[in-house]
N, C-alpha and C positions, 0 to 999 in steps of 0.2 A: 418454750419450741417452734419453730418457723412452719407455717403453714408448706406443705409438700409443694403446693407449685410456686410459690417464693424461693424454694428450696433448689426448683428445678431451672426457675430465673436465673440466679445465682449462680447455679451453675454453667448453666449456656451463657452467660458472661464472663466468665474464667477459660472456657473453651476460646471465646471468641476471644478475649484478649491475647492467649496464646499464639491463636492464628494470626494474630492483625502484627504480633510483633515479628512471625518470620516472616510475612509478607512486608512489611516494614523494611525489614533486612535485605529483602529481595530484591526491592526498588531502588534502595541507596545504591546496592550492588552494580543495579544497571545502569543507575545513572553514572556512576564513575565510570564503569566501562565505555558505554558512550561517550561521554567527554576524551575518554583519552582516545578515542577511536577517533574522534570529530577535530580534535585538534591534531591527529597525527597524519589525518589524512591533508586536513589543508596547510602544514607544513611541510608535506611531500611536495617536489619539484614536478611543474606541470608534464615534462617528459619523462616522467620515472617508467612507464609503459608506452611501448609503439607498437603498431597493429602495420602487418603487412602480408600481402597474399594473392592469390589470382584465382579465379573461376575457368575453364576453358572447358569448350564442348562442340563437337560439328552438327548441325543439325541435316538431313537428307531426306532432299522432296521428289518426290519420282512424277514431272510434269505427265505422264501417259496414263496416270490417273483419270477417269471420265469426271472428277470433280478438279481436277485444276488442268487450265490448259496453257500454250507458251508459244507465243509471237515473236518471230525476229524483226528487226529491225534494217531496210534494206542496205542503208547505207554505213551501217557498222555492224559487223558480223560478230562483236563480241558484246554488242548490246540485245536485250533479250526481257520480255515482259512475262511475269507469272499471274493468272488468272486464278484463283480458289475462290468457290463458292461465290464468282460472282463479282468479288474483290479483285481490282489490277492491282498492281505492285510491280515498280520497276526496281528489283535487285542494285543495290549500290553498296557502296562501303559505309556503313553508318558509326559516327564517332560522338559519342554522349559523354560529356563531363559534372560530376556536381560533387560541392562538397557536402557533408550532411554531419552534426556534430562532430566535427576536428577530424574527417575521415574522406580523403580523396578518393572518389570514386570515379575509376574510368571504364566505360563499356563500350567496346568496339566489335563490329562484327562485319564479315566481307563475304558476300556469293559468287560461289563463282559455276560455272557450265563445263559437266565432265565431257573433255575431249572425243573420247569415244563414245559416249551416249549422249546426245544433245539433250535428251529427256530427263537427265539427270543433276538437278544442281543442289551444291553442295553449300550448306552455310556457315561459315566458321566462325564462332563467340567464342570471345574474351574479355573479361569483367577482371579489372585489379584493385585492388583498395590499399592504402597505403595513406597514413597519419599517425598523430600522434592521440592516443584515449588517456592518457593520463589523466588530462584535463578533466573530459568527460566523468569518468571515477572519480575524480577527488569529488566532482560536484555531487554525486549519487553517495559516496559515504558523507559526505557532512550531511546531506538532506536524510539518510536514512539515521546516522546518530542525532540529530536534532527531534526527529519524530522520537526515540527511544527517549531522551530525555524529556522531553515533553510529557509522554506517556507514563513515564516513572515518575515526576513531581507529580503529576497529578494524581497518580495513584500513592503516593506518599502522603499527599494532602487528606485525602479520603479517608484514607486507612490508618490515619494520627488522629481524624474524629471520630473513626468508630471502634478506635482503641478507648477514649475517652467514655464513649456509648457504652463498649462493654466491662471497663472499669466501673461504673455510675450502675449497671445492672448487675455485676457481681457483690455490692458490698448494699444495695437496696433492700428496705424492708417493703417496699411498693412499687411495682412499674411505675405506677403514676406520680413518682415523687418530682418534684420542683428540678434535681439536678438529671434526671433521667430525660424528662420532656426540654430540657434546654439542650443536653445532648445530643439528642434524636435533632431537633431544629438546627444545630449547626451541623451535622452529618446532611442532613438534607439539603445546604445551602453550599456543602463542598463539591456535592453530585452535579451541582452546574455546569461549572467549566468542564465536564469529560460531556458535556449535551453537546455544548461547545464545538468541542476538540473531534465528537465524533462525526456533526455533520460537516464540518469540514476537510475531514480525513475520510470519512469512507461516504459521504451522501446522505440522503434523505433515508437509504434503506438502513445502513448502520445508525444514524441518531435517532432513530423512531424509538428502536429497541431502548436506547440509554433514556430516552424522555420518559418512557413508561415507566421506568426504574425510579427516576427522578419524583413522579406523580405520586405513585405508589408511597414511596415513603415520605410525601408530602402529605398524602392521604394521613397515612397513620400519624403521624405527628399532630394533625388536629384532633384525630381521634383521644391521642394521648394527653391533649390539651387539655379536653374535655374532662376524660377522665380523671386530672391532674386538680381540676375545677371542683366536681363533682365529691373526690377524696378532701379539700380543704374543708367544704363548705361538712361532711360528714363531721371531720374532725374538731371544727367550731361546735358544730351541735352538740358533741359530745363534752 
């Protein structure tokens, strides 16, 4: 009759094996979906999505405010300046154009003086956005698909080694057997790419947690190796 603690280890190995199989299936499905998504995005035409729109608003400035002053030029009745909080600005038609990530952004503003009340200045602003965003969305979808694929692949590799460890625990007569120790060592090595991937995607904050898990598993591996040596010496003595 098996020791009750060994039986618990066998039961935990069985549960771990079942869970690892479920996670493996999920990882494979995620890899297939990410691959299909990435290929679909790569084959889509660059101009399949376009963006066009405008933003229009008016700003009214009351120059009679004690914080704002206005001065007219003598040689040009339509020319005027506004001084707000000590900063002098000469209203004029301002036109700015830029292209960001395939989008052409045009910003235009025009200052006009109210003919009935010279203290009132109205700023009319218009921003138009037009361009092809299909290429940008394609790059985003391909990048996301690649990250999901790599994540799922690393998960599949680690879970495959974890499953072998659980199978050996399910059948073992002692957790310090050579098979258990070897499978635990391989599982520890399979976690190393996780640390590299976490540092690359999440920075130090996300990578430190994974590294700590790897360190703990490595320590457990050393403990189990030492236990296996003691078990072997005990068997040889008997």
